[in-house]
C-alpha positions as CSV (number, residue, x, y, z in Angstrom):
1,X,-7.3,18.0,-22.6
2,X,-4.9,20.7,-23.7
3,X,-3.9,23.4,-21.2
4,X,-4.6,27.1,-22.1
5,X,-1.8,29.7,-21.9
6,X,-3.3,31.0,-18.6
7,X,-3.6,27.5,-17.1
8,X,0.0,26.8,-18.1
9,X,1.4,30.0,-16.6
10,X,-0.6,29.4,-13.4
11,X,0.7,25.8,-13.0
12,X,4.3,26.9,-13.8
13,X,4.1,29.6,-11.2
14,X,2.6,27.4,-8.5
15,X,5.1,24.4,-8.5
16,X,8.1,25.9,-6.7
17,X,5.8,27.5,-4.1
18,X,4.0,24.2,-3.5
19,X,7.2,22.2,-3.2
20,X,8.6,24.8,-0.7
21,X,5.3,24.7,1.4
22,X,5.3,20.9,1.4
23,X,8.9,20.4,2.4
24,X,9.0,23.2,5.0
25,X,10.4,22.1,8.3
26,X,12.1,18.9,7.1
27,X,15.8,18.4,7.6
28,X,18.3,17.9,4.9
29,X,18.5,14.2,5.9
30,X,14.8,13.8,5.7
31,X,14.7,15.4,2.3
32,X,17.2,12.8,1.1
33,X,15.3,9.9,2.6
34,X,13.0,7.8,0.4
35,X,9.8,6.6,1.9
36,X,10.6,3.0,0.8
37,X,13.1,1.0,-1.1
38,X,13.0,1.8,-4.8
39,X,11.2,5.1,-4.3
40,X,12.6,8.6,-4.8
41,X,13.4,11.1,-2.1
42,X,12.1,14.6,-2.3
43,X,15.6,15.6,-3.3
44,X,15.5,13.2,-6.2
45,X,12.1,14.4,-7.4
46,X,13.4,18.0,-7.3
47,X,16.5,17.0,-9.2
48,X,14.3,15.3,-11.9
49,X,12.1,18.4,-12.2
50,X,15.1,20.7,-12.6
51,X,16.4,18.4,-15.4
52,X,13.0,18.4,-17.1
53,X,12.9,22.2,-17.0
54,X,16.4,22.5,-18.3
55,X,15.4,20.4,-21.3
56,X,11.7,21.3,-22.0
57,X,11.8,24.8,-20.7
58,X,15.0,25.4,-22.5
59,X,13.4,24.2,-25.7
60,X,10.5,26.7,-25.2
61,X,13.1,29.5,-24.7
62,X,15.0,28.5,-27.8
63,X,11.8,28.6,-29.9
64,X,11.0,32.1,-28.5
65,X,14.5,33.3,-29.3
66,X,15.1,31.8,-32.7
67,X,13.1,31.8,-35.9
68,X,11.8,28.2,-36.4
69,X,14.9,26.4,-35.1
70,X,15.7,22.8,-35.6
71,X,17.2,20.9,-32.7
72,X,17.6,17.4,-31.4
73,X,15.3,16.1,-28.6
74,X,17.1,15.5,-25.3
75,X,15.8,13.0,-22.7
76,X,15.7,14.6,-19.3
77,X,16.6,11.3,-17.7
78,X,19.8,11.3,-19.6
79,X,20.4,15.0,-19.2
80,X,20.3,14.7,-15.4
81,X,23.4,12.4,-15.5
82,X,25.4,15.4,-16.8
83,X,24.4,17.5,-13.8
84,X,25.0,17.4,-10.0
85,X,21.4,18.0,-9.2
86,X,20.9,14.8,-7.2
87,X,24.0,15.7,-5.1
88,X,22.9,19.2,-4.2
89,X,21.4,20.1,-0.9
90,X,17.6,20.4,-1.2
91,X,17.4,24.1,-0.1
92,X,20.1,25.1,-2.7
93,X,18.4,23.1,-5.4
94,X,15.0,24.5,-4.6
95,X,16.3,28.1,-4.8
96,X,17.9,27.3,-8.1
97,X,14.6,25.7,-9.3
98,X,12.6,28.8,-8.2
99,X,15.0,31.1,-10.0
100,X,15.0,28.9,-13.1
101,X,11.2,29.1,-13.0
102,X,11.1,32.8,-12.4
103,X,13.4,33.3,-15.4
104,X,11.2,31.1,-17.6
105,X,8.0,32.9,-16.5
106,X,9.6,36.3,-17.1
107,X,9.9,35.4,-20.8
108,X,6.6,33.5,-21.1
109,X,4.4,36.0,-19.3
110,X,5.4,38.7,-21.8
111,X,4.6,36.7,-24.9
112,X,1.5,37.8,-26.9
113,X,-0.7,34.8,-27.8
114,X,0.6,34.4,-31.3
115,X,4.2,34.0,-30.0
116,X,3.1,30.9,-28.1
117,X,2.4,29.3,-31.5
118,X,6.0,29.8,-32.7
119,X,7.5,26.4,-33.5
120,X,10.6,24.3,-34.0
121,X,11.4,21.2,-35.8
122,X,12.6,18.5,-33.3
123,X,14.6,15.6,-34.5
124,X,15.9,12.5,-32.8
125,X,12.6,10.9,-31.9
126,X,11.9,9.1,-35.2
127,X,10.4,11.4,-37.9
128,X,10.9,15.1,-37.3
129,X,8.2,16.7,-35.2
130,X,6.9,20.3,-35.1
131,X,6.6,21.6,-31.5
132,X,5.5,25.0,-30.2
133,X,6.3,27.1,-27.2
134,X,2.9,26.2,-25.7
135,X,3.6,22.5,-26.3
136,X,6.8,22.6,-24.2
137,X,5.5,25.0,-21.5
138,X,2.4,23.0,-21.1
139,X,4.4,19.7,-21.1
140,X,6.4,21.0,-18.1
141,X,3.3,22.2,-16.3
142,X,1.4,18.9,-16.8
143,X,4.5,16.8,-16.0
144,X,5.0,18.6,-12.7
145,X,1.5,18.0,-11.3
146,X,2.0,14.3,-10.4
147,X,5.5,15.0,-9.1
148,X,4.1,17.6,-6.7
149,X,1.7,14.9,-5.5
150,X,4.7,12.6,-5.2
151,X,6.5,15.1,-3.0
152,X,3.3,15.3,-0.8
153,X,3.3,11.5,-0.5
154,X,7.0,11.5,0.4
155,X,6.7,14.3,3.0
156,X,3.7,12.6,4.6
157,X,5.6,9.3,4.9
158,X,8.7,11.0,6.2
159,X,6.7,13.0,8.8
160,X,4.9,9.9,10.0
161,X,8.3,8.2,10.4
162,X,9.8,11.0,12.4
163,X,13.5,11.8,12.4
164,X,15.5,10.4,9.4
165,X,16.8,7.0,10.0
166,X,18.4,6.3,6.6
167,X,19.5,8.9,4.1
168,X,19.9,7.9,0.5
169,X,23.0,8.9,-1.2
């Protein structure tokens, strides 16, 4: 079911706060610890979310700023490789994520409803696709929901375990 503009804005605003609440009181080592082999740490989840917002939120901002732009799709999983997000300390990364989100919301919250329908032509995924501001903003909002649940799972597992025994690098 598609998200409305209001639902999208509410979810986008909620994510940084929820992650901050969930991870409050954990040490830097705990935030770099995965609950099990092959799983992500809270730090890795946050790095992934930042890369996704760089790409998808950036696409929304491009559509707002330009008249029907054409651009090539970027895979956030590849984009993250060009960043140092995974290596950053969680607290610094969370502050950067919260600022990134505030900047995105500062633009989106001022848009009249018709501006949410502005579109771009996106190439690089087969045939060119037409995507709107709402498409990208809602994509970010929907995509983050399971990752917030993932952070909750990670934090619960780490808190049950106690002090960090093994930090992932």
